[in-house]
N, C-alpha and C positions, 0 to 999 in steps of 0.2 A: 914357590914352595911355602913362603910365609903366608901368602893369600889362602893357600889350601888349608894350612893349619888353622888360620883365623876362621875360615869358613866352617871347618869341622867343630871348632870351639863354640862358635855361634849356634851351630845346629844343635850341639849338645846342650847348651844353655836353654835353647828354645824347647827341647824335648823335656828337660827337667821342669821348666816353667809350666809346660802343658800338663805334665804329670801332676804337679802340685795343684793346678787348677782342677784337674779331674778328681784328685783326692778330696779337695775342698768341697766339690759338688756332691760327693758321696754322703748319704744321710748318716747321722749318728744313730746307731742301732743299740738299744739297751735290752738286756735279757731280763725276762720276768718269769718266775716259776710259780705255779699254782698247784697245790697238792690234789685239788679236786678237778673234775672234768667239766664238760658242757652240762647245762641244766643246773648250774650252781651259781648263786648270786655273786660271789667274788670273781668267778670266771667271767660272768657277764660284765662286771665292773672293769675287769682287766681289758676286755675287748673294747669297751667304751673309751677307756684311757688311750688305747692304741689308736683308735679312730680319731679321737679329738686331737691327740698330739700330732698326728700326721696332717690333720686339717689346719691347725693354728700355726704350725711350723712350715707349712707349704712343702712338706715332704723332707725338710731338713733333719727331722728326728723321727725315729720309729721304734717300735717295740717288737722284739722277737718273743712271742708268748709260748711258753711250754706248759702244758697241763698234765693232769694225772700224775703229778710228782715225777715227771721225766728227769728233772735235775736234782731230785732228792726229796726226802721227807721234810717235815717242819724243822726238826733239829738241824739237819744238814743245810737247809736253806737259811736259817737264822745265822748259822756260823759262816755260811758263804757270803752273806751280806757284810758281816763284820770284816771278813778277810778280803773282800773286794773281788771274789771269784763269781759273784752274782750281783746284778745291779739292783733289781727290785723283787720284793716278795710281799705277799699279803700275810702278815703275821697276826697273831692274836695278842691283844693287850695283856692278857693274863700270862703269856709266855715271856714278855719282855723283862720282868724283874730278874729272871734267870740269866739275862744277858747284860745286866747293868742299868736298865732303864726301869727303875722301881716305881716312880710316881704314877705313870700311866697305867700300871698294873692294877691300880685301885678300882678301875672300872670292871675288872674281872671278879671282884669280890662277890660272894654269893648273895642273891636276893637284893641286888642293888637297884635294878630297874623293874618297873611294873610291867611294861610291854615295849614293843618295838618303837612305838611312837615316842615314848619317854626317852628311850635311848637316842632316837633321832634328834629330839629337842636338845639333849645334852651335846651331841656331836656338832650341832649347828651353832651352839652358844659360845660366848667368850670363854667359858670354862673348858669347853671341848678343845678350843684352839690352844688354851694354856697347857692342857695335858699333852697335846701334840708337840708343842714347843719344848716341853720338859725333856723329851727324848734327845733332842739336840743338846740341851743344856747339861744333861748328864754325861755327855761326851763318851758314848760307848760304841761308836762306829756307825750309828744309824741316824737317818733323818726320817721323821714321820710326816708324810705329805697329806694324808687325809684319813678319815674314818670310812670304813666299809660296813655299814650298819646291817647286821644280821639279826636273826631272831633268837629266841631263848635256846639254850642248850638243855636238853632233857635226857632222861635215861631210857634204856630199852634192855630187856632181858630175854634170855633164851627160853625155849619150850621146857627144857629140863628144870631150869630155875623156877619158872612159873609153877610147875607141878610140885616142886619141892616146897614152895610157899603155900601150897594148898589151893591152887587155882582161884586166887582172890578176884573179887569184882572191882576192887579199888586197892590203892597202894599206900600203906602207912609207914611212918618213919621206922617203926620197930622191924619192919621187913628188910631194912637195909643192913641189919646187923650181920657182919661176917661175909657179906656178898663180895665176890671178887669183881670189882668194876674197873674196866680199862679206862685210863685217863691219859691225856697228853703228858709228856715228860716235863711237867712244870711243878714247882713247889706249891703254888697256889691251888691248883686243882687237886693235887695229892692231899693237901691239908683240908680242903673242903670235903672230900670224900671220907677222910678219917673222922672229921667232926660229925658226919652223918652216920658213922658207925660201920662204914664199909671198909673193905681191904682194898686200898687204892693200888692198881696194878698198871704201871707205865708200860705201854707197848707201842711200837712204831705203828703209825696209821696204816701203812701198807700191809701189816700183819693182822689187822683187826678182824677181818672177815673170817679167816681161818682160825683165829683164836676163839671166836664165838662158836664157830662150827665144831671145833674139837673139844670145847669145854674148858679150855685154858682159863677163860674168864666166864663169869655168870652173866655179865652184861657190860654195857658201855654207856657213854653219854656223848651227845652231839645235837646239832640242829636237825629238825625234822626233814628239811630238804636234803641235807647231806645223808641222812639216815636212809632215805629212799633212793637217791641218785647213786649211792654206792652199794645198793642192794643188801644192806645190813638187815632189812626186814625179812629177808629169806631165812636167816639163821637166828634172828632175835625178833619174833613177831609181836612182842608185847611192849607197848610204848607208854612210858610214865610221864605225865605232864607236870613235873615238879618245877620246871623253869628255874633251876638252881643258879644259873648265871646266863649271861648273854654272850653271843659270839661277837666280841668287840674287835672286829677286824681293823687292821691298820696297814696302810700302804707304806712300806718301809723301803728306803733307798740307802745304798752305801754312802756314807758321809763324804768320803774323799771324792767319789764320783760326782756327787752333788756340788761340792765346792769347785770342781773343775769346770762346771758349766758357766756360761756367760749369764749375765742378769736376764737377758732376753730369753735364753733357753730355760732358765729357772721359771720364768713367767709362763712359758708354754706348758711346762710340767705341772704347774699349779692349776692352770686351766683344765688340763687333762685329768688331774686328780679330782677336781670338782665334778667333772662329768662322770667319772668312775663312781664316785660316792652316790650321785643321784641315780645312776643306772642300777647299782646294786640294791639300793633301798626299794626302788619301784619294783624290781624283779622279785625281791624277797617277800614284799607285801602280798603280791598276787600268788606267788608260788607256795607260800606257807598254807594259805587257805585251800588252794587246789590240792595240795598233798593230803591235808587232813580230810578233805572230801573224798579222797580215793582210798581211805583206810579199809573200808569194807571190801571193795573190789580187790585190794591187794592182800586181804586176809590178815590185816593187822588189828590187834585188839588194843583199844585205848584204856589205860588205867589212870583215873584221876586221883588226886591227892587231897583227902579231906582234912588233914591236920597240918597244913602248910605252916601254921604259926609255930609248931614244934620244930620244924625243919630250920626255920629262921633262928629260933632260940639256940638250937644246937650249934649253929655256926658263929656264935658271938665271939669266941676266942680267935677266929680266923682274922678278925678285924684289928687285933691288937698290934700288929706289926706296921700298921699304916697310920698316917697322919689323921688324928681324930677330927680336926677341923674340916679337912678335906672330905673325910667320910661323911660327916654331918651335912656338908654342902651338897654332896651328891644325893644323899638320902632325902634331903628336903625337896629335891626335884624342882626347885625354883630357878629355872634357867633363863 
């Protein structure tokens, strides 16, 4: 009888031990939400992150990638990271001040970078790393793993708005007066549009197409690749090349989840983040030019801005809430 009980006990212990080993062999899967779909730089970066992470970890870690805002829009995702219901999200630096990480938001200030190459030089510099580190230091629930370099955010307007402005061949600052421009739900972008004379209208990204189509807003702003990949050109076919700010994408992770990883796992994540950054930049460089080359075919009219110096001057007050020395360091462009 005792032998039978002992045998059962040993068998139970072996079963538990085997189950523990099986559990230990299962990969650690992290959730990543992206509000855009395929054909977008940040999505390509996320795919590269997943591939590299699985490679360097030998399959011990993986990413479950959700696209097209499956797990929520930007606001819901930013909140999800803070609460720990989402592991990773590609946020915008200009959004982070609204969630407690103010310093990195300086990169989203208007007219801070000349072009994508300048942004990339900053991202790869000691200053770029210092700005990423500031997110952890401000202890708001996020870790910033890498930059995802995107192109300039520019504006686009509907057919009715274009007609209301007198069918112009170029776009000047005075035309911004009173226009209802959709912006992300961030103070920085709202303040930028107000400084330019527009009526800033925060609307969820998922509602933007119908808002343009129905005339709820006169126009919106985003990168040219997102503009086309989300078919906004169908309802707002006039694209304004003002480059008021850059899409300073940041790979964000829940801080508690990051701290729960081993040093080795964190090393794998950093390697994957570097791969994501490179893939996003390379994709966006090529994609931006390809999209501009397709404007005529897609029926998009490009409106250039001849008085950009006035736009920059109009935004002077937007800088006042940020560290003047850091603003000067970024504007100097000596990375």
